[in-house]
C-alpha positions in Angstrom: 127.7 106.3 92.6 124.6 105.1 94.5 124.8 101.6 96.0 121.0 101.5 96.5 119.2 98.7 94.6 116.9 99.9 91.8 113.2 100.4 92.8 111.0 97.7 91.7 108.3 98.8 89.1 104.7 99.0 90.2 102.9 95.7 89.1 99.6 96.3 87.5 98.6 92.7 87.7 96.1 91.8 90.4 97.5 89.3 92.9 94.6 86.8 92.7 93.7 83.5 94.2 92.0 80.8 92.3 88.7 79.0 93.0 87.0 76.3 91.0 84.3 77.2 88.6 81.1 75.3 87.9 80.9 75.7 84.1 79.1 78.3 82.0 75.3 78.1 81.8 73.0 79.7 79.2 72.5 82.9 81.3 76.2 83.5 81.7 76.9 82.7 78.1 74.4 85.4 77.1 76.0 87.9 79.6 79.5 87.1 78.1 78.3 87.8 74.5 76.7 91.2 75.6 79.8 92.2 77.5 82.2 91.2 74.7 79.9 93.2 72.3 80.3 96.2 74.6 84.1 96.0 74.4 84.0 95.8 70.7 81.7 98.9 70.5 84.0 100.8 72.8 87.0 99.9 70.6 85.1 100.9 67.4 84.6 104.4 69.0 88.2 104.8 69.9 87.6 104.9 73.6 90.2 102.3 74.4 93.5 103.1 76.1 95.8 100.2 74.9 95.2 97.5 77.4 93.9 99.7 80.2 90.4 100.6 81.4 87.6 98.1 82.0 83.9 97.2 81.6 82.6 94.6 84.1 79.3 92.7 84.3 77.8 90.8 87.2 77.4 87.0 86.5 73.6 86.1 86.5 72.8 83.8 89.4 76.2 84.0 91.0 76.1 86.9 93.6 79.5 88.5 94.2 81.1 87.4 90.9 81.6 89.5 87.8 83.2 89.3 84.3 86.0 91.5 83.3 88.5 91.8 80.4 91.7 89.8 80.4 94.7 92.0 81.2 97.0 92.2 78.2 94.3 92.1 75.4 93.1 95.2 73.6 89.4 95.7 73.5 89.1 94.5 69.9 90.6 91.1 71.1 88.0 90.5 73.7 85.5 87.6 73.1 82.8 86.0 75.1 85.1 83.1 76.0 88.2 84.9 77.1 86.5 87.2 79.6 87.7 86.5 83.1 85.4 85.7 86.0 86.4 87.1 89.3 84.7 87.4 92.8 84.5 90.3 95.2 87.2 88.8 97.3 89.6 89.0 94.3 89.7 85.4 93.4 89.8 84.3 89.7 87.0 81.8 89.1 87.5 78.8 86.9 90.4 77.9 84.6 91.9 80.8 82.5 95.4 81.7 81.3 94.7 85.3 81.9 95.3 87.7 84.7 93.3 90.9 85.8 94.4 94.4 86.1 94.8 95.5 89.7 93.2 98.9 89.5 90.4 97.4 87.4 89.5 95.0 90.2 89.8 97.7 92.9 87.4 100.2 91.1 85.0 97.6 89.7 84.9 95.4 92.8 84.1 98.4 94.9 81.2 99.6 92.8 79.7 96.1 92.2 79.8 95.5 96.1 78.2 98.8 96.9 75.4 99.1 94.4 72.9 96.3 93.8 71.8 98.1 90.5 75.4 98.0 89.2 75.0 95.0 87.0 77.5 96.6 84.4 80.2 99.0 85.4 82.2 100.9 82.7 85.3 102.8 83.5 87.1 104.5 80.5 89.8 107.1 79.9 87.9 108.5 76.8 89.6 111.8 76.0 86.6 114.1 76.0 85.6 113.0 79.4 89.1 113.2 80.8 89.3 116.8 79.4 86.0 117.8 81.1 87.2 116.2 84.3 90.0 118.6 84.3 87.8 121.6 84.3 86.9 123.3 87.6 83.2 123.5 86.8 83.0 120.0 85.2 80.2 119.2 82.8 77.9 122.2 82.1 74.2 121.9 81.3 74.9 123.1 77.6 73.4 120.3 75.6 70.4 118.1 75.8 72.9 115.3 76.1 74.4 116.9 79.2 71.0 117.4 80.8 70.6 113.7 81.1 73.3 114.0 83.8 72.0 117.2 85.4 71.3 115.4 88.8 73.0 112.2 88.0 76.8 112.9 87.8 79.3 112.9 90.6 82.9 113.9 90.8 85.9 112.1 92.5 89.2 113.9 93.4 92.3 112.3 91.9 94.4 110.4 94.4 96.8 108.6 92.0 96.4 104.9 90.9 93.2 103.5 92.6 94.7 100.6 94.6 93.8 101.2 98.3 90.9 100.1 100.4 90.5 103.7 101.6 90.1 105.2 98.2 87.5 102.5 97.3 85.3 103.8 100.1 85.8 107.4 99.0 85.1 106.5 95.4 81.8 104.8 96.3 80.9 107.8 98.4 81.6 110.2 95.5 79.4 108.1 93.2 76.5 107.9 95.8 73.3 106.8 94.0 74.1 108.3 90.8 74.8 106.5 87.6 77.7 108.4 86.4 81.0 109.8 87.8 83.8 111.9 86.5 87.1 111.1 88.1 89.1 114.3 88.1 92.3 114.1 85.9 91.5 110.5 85.2 88.4 109.4 83.4 84.8 108.5 83.4 82.6 105.8 85.2 79.0 104.9 84.5 77.0 102.0 85.8 73.9 100.3 84.3 71.3 97.8 85.1 72.2 96.1 81.8 75.2 96.2 79.5 73.0 98.3 77.0 72.1 100.9 79.7 75.8 101.4 80.6 76.9 101.7 77.1 74.2 104.1 76.0 74.8 106.2 79.2 78.6 106.4 78.3 77.8 107.2 74.7 75.6 110.1 75.8 78.2 111.3 78.4 81.0 111.2 75.9 78.9 113.2 73.3 78.0 115.8 76.0 81.7 116.2 76.9 82.7 116.6 73.2 79.9 119.1 72.6 80.9 121.2 75.5 84.7 121.2 74.5 83.8 122.2 70.9 81.6 125.1 72.2 84.2 126.2 74.6 86.9 126.1 71.9 85.2 128.9 70.0 85.8 131.4 72.8 82.2 132.8 72.3 79.8 133.4 75.1 77.9 130.2 76.1 74.1 129.9 76.2 72.9 127.9 79.2 69.2 126.9 79.8 67.6 128.2 83.0 67.7 126.0 86.0 64.0 125.3 85.7 64.4 124.0 82.2 67.3 121.9 83.2 65.4 120.3 86.0 62.3 119.7 83.8 64.4 118.2 80.9 66.3 115.9 83.3 63.1 114.6 84.7 61.8 114.1 81.1 64.9 112.2 80.1 64.8 109.9 83.2 61.1 109.4 83.5 61.0 105.9 82.1 61.7 103.4 84.9 63.0 100.7 82.5 66.8 100.4 81.7 68.0 102.8 79.0 69.4 101.4 75.8 66.9 98.5 75.2 65.8 99.8 71.8 69.3 100.7 70.7 71.1 97.5 71.7 69.7 95.1 69.1 70.7 97.6 66.4 74.2 97.9 67.8 74.6 94.1 67.9 73.4 93.8 64.3 76.1 96.2 63.3 78.7 94.1 65.2 77.4 91.0 63.5 78.2 92.6 60.1 81.6 94.0 61.2 83.2 91.5 63.6 81.0 88.5 64.5 83.9 86.8 66.2 83.1 88.7 69.5 80.7 85.9 70.2 83.3 83.2 70.2 
């Protein structure tokens, strides 16, 4: 019989310090409502993974600070008021009874710190994206949805749970200046200049992955556009310099207001 003590389980709770907050202004309040809405929309689409995965949003006017979901709540429980504010150093800002997931802080903190345009960072374990991340050739240019990511999708090798400083650097390098990343055997990541842009990009990426898997499941020969058509279509889909999703977002919020207006609380 072994006399060795049992191994302690891996803690998924981020070991955070605490710093005082300065209250919630109007800009932060609007940001909280948008982010809470995004969590509810993700829940509605079935992209949640129990209490895991995350969407974060930079706090307006507070460089180096972002909002993220409370660890232990499902996405349909997230509201504007229970989002946790945390800084790049890992300190929880202000008074909250909630903790933050360790891998969530690692991944999101790394992207927020590296990319000025990463106002909103969304990392999910949506099943279609995980499945495509397992394929050697990744996302193929099979659909118009996929062509949005023709030159805008990176890949990151799986290294286990993302908890180390070394992997943070490698993950940021894998992302480069792109807006989307498939983490092999793990999940998806997109960033947006707004919550609306991040959500709409994830919606498009998820659909592209589902369409590809459906086509591949038939076993029939696939039809791929020429490289010239792929390039031209990608340029068409990304020609507008304004953030994507600005037209769609008000309609999505109106739907949430009908279904679950408590996200604003």
